[in-house]
C-alpha positions, 0 to 999 in steps of 0.5 A: 106389241111394246117392248115394256109391255111384254116385260110388265105382262111376263113380269106379273104372270111370271118372274121376268123375261129375258133380252133374247126372248123379249126380241122375239117376242117383240115381233108379235102382236098382244094376242099372240103373245097371251096366247103363247102364255096359254098355250104352253100351260095347257100342259100339267106336269105334277111336282113329285118326289120319291115317296115309296119309304112313306108309302110303305108306312102309310100302305098298313104293312108297317105296324103303327108304333111310336118307332114307324110314327117317329121315322114317317114324321122324319122323312116327311120333314124331310121331304117337305124340304127337298119340295120347298127346293123343288118348287123353287127350281120349278117356278125358275125353270118351266115351260108352263110358266103361267099355270106355275104362276097361277098355282102360287097365287092359289097356294096363298088363297086356298092356305093349307099344310100339314105335316104329311108329306104325301097328302102336302103333295098331293095338295098343291099338285091340285092346285096344279091341275086346276090352276086355269080350270074351272073354279067350281071343280077347283073349289069341289077338289080342295073340299075333298082334299086330305090335307085340308080335311085335317088342317080346318078340322073337316075330318072332326066334323060329325053330326052328332058334333059338327065342327064350323072351321071349314064351313067357315073359312069356305065363306070367310076366304076361299069363296065369298068374303067377310059380311057376306054371309050369316053365322046360322050359314056357317052352323047350317053349311057345316052340317052339309060337311060331315062325313067327310074324310079320308084313308090313309093314303089320302083318298078322300072318303065320305062316312055316310053314317057320320053325315048329317042327312037333314034338312038344312036351310042354307041361303035362305033355300032348305033341304038335304044338302051335302058339301057339293050343293053348298058350293054351287049355292054360293058360286051361284051368287056373284059376290063369289065372282067379285071376290076371287077377281079382287084377289086377282087383280090384287095380285097380278094388276095393282094393290089398289082396286079399281071397282070398273075394271074388276066389275069387267072381270068379274062379268066375265068370271060369272058367267061359268067360273072358268079361271082362263077366261077371267085372266085372258080378259085381263092380260088382253085389257088395255088397262093392264098395261096402265102407266100406274100398274107397271113396276108399281108392286112389291115382289113377294120374297118368292118372287124376288128370290126366283127372279134373281135365279131366272136371270143368273142362273145360281146353284145353292150347294146347301138346300137349307141356305134355300130356307134360310134365306125364306125365313128371313124375307118372309116367306117360307113356301109349304109354311104360311103363317095361318089360314088367311096366308101372308097379307102382301104389298107392303107388309112384305117390307120392314126395316129387316127385311128390306136390308137382306134383300138389298144385300142378297144379289152380291151375297149368292152371285158376288161374293158378298161383293157390290163394287169399289166407287171411283173415286174416295174409298181406298183399296185398303178399306174397301177389303176391309168392308168386304171382309167384314161383310162376308163375316156377318152374312157370307157364311150363310151362303155356298153359291155357283153363279152361271155368269156365262148363262148371263153373258149369251142372254145379255149380249147384244145388251149394251150395257148402259141398256141394262137397266131397262132389262133388270128393273120393273120401273124407273130409278129414283135420282138417288139411286142414278147418282148412287149408281154414277158412284159406282163403277161399270167393270162389266156388265155382270157387276153392273146387273148385281148393282141394279139387282142391289137397288130398292127400285128392284124390290118392285115388280 
């Protein structure tokens, strides 16, 4: 398999690839490289933190009073921050690379957030479990998750007073897309999901006395349907397979849809809704590696941040620093902006976020410093600039970078060839001229220089 194609594959289904691994894979066929990714992701490793205090509070052994509720909320907030950091670490250091990248993808498809940490952790491990499985099983599992039941008000969906929130988003955002159902379909399907609830521990509970067991008419069919029946009928519609394939294509291939390629993916997916099958088809297709698809997507803030940490492992001494970076860049894990999630694409970049993106590598890896120019700037002037830079931004970051790891991984890479491993796209002339004006003191410093270019925002 071509080196450039391996790098492209790993940028899209991961966060890059280091030279040592790239060298080993370059001797293998495309089919073998792709199979290795799937084989490594067969195992599901839940991401869990210690929740014994919360479990005790949920067990009912504690009296439900204002003090205990406040204690639960305080611990939940802290645990959510810890899970955010743990998730970043998992994305950076995982053998199950494809499963973890797919979990990140699905988190912005089945969008949900909850202030109960136990429910939130359970929800995200459900995403992880089904990330490469059967889509029908996936949707049915999501419909019964405590966090989703709360988030889209399905817990308040009862036969005498149906709540349509979940039924609407199920079709609009999770399966079909706008315009592929009627308002009557929403009303009737909402009746089918009545009675969906959960117990205090977050386990699914079906409350028969709250369920509307009357005849519903959905997509032209009539019967005493329940929630699973509705999901089955939705998936019978080829539009569902197409809608999901379009989202997969935009995320992993190109923001601009190629109808022929999406139709080919839909043919595969509609057969049995096997997520692994459609992903394998996409990754083995020649068009996935077309020049128009290489280095043309803007990295999400998480892809950008994890990509830096993957090349140069960096330890944040204060976990809140990671949260601060995510906030400034516009994507905080576990805290989506709304039920539609993050828009992605060009929406990741504006005048504020691009400045932070360009400065971040030097802030966290090189003490807020990029390089001295070869000519035209005195040492005093550069030192003053460095001090101002640190004063304005350095206070947020206290980090420790593992440059030994970087040096070991890049020891056989010539400094002039470093850009081919760090950047996913070619440099434009202005960037090339800028780099020429800087001193290449070491691979480490040149790495920071490359990561501080606009080109590094692409994958």
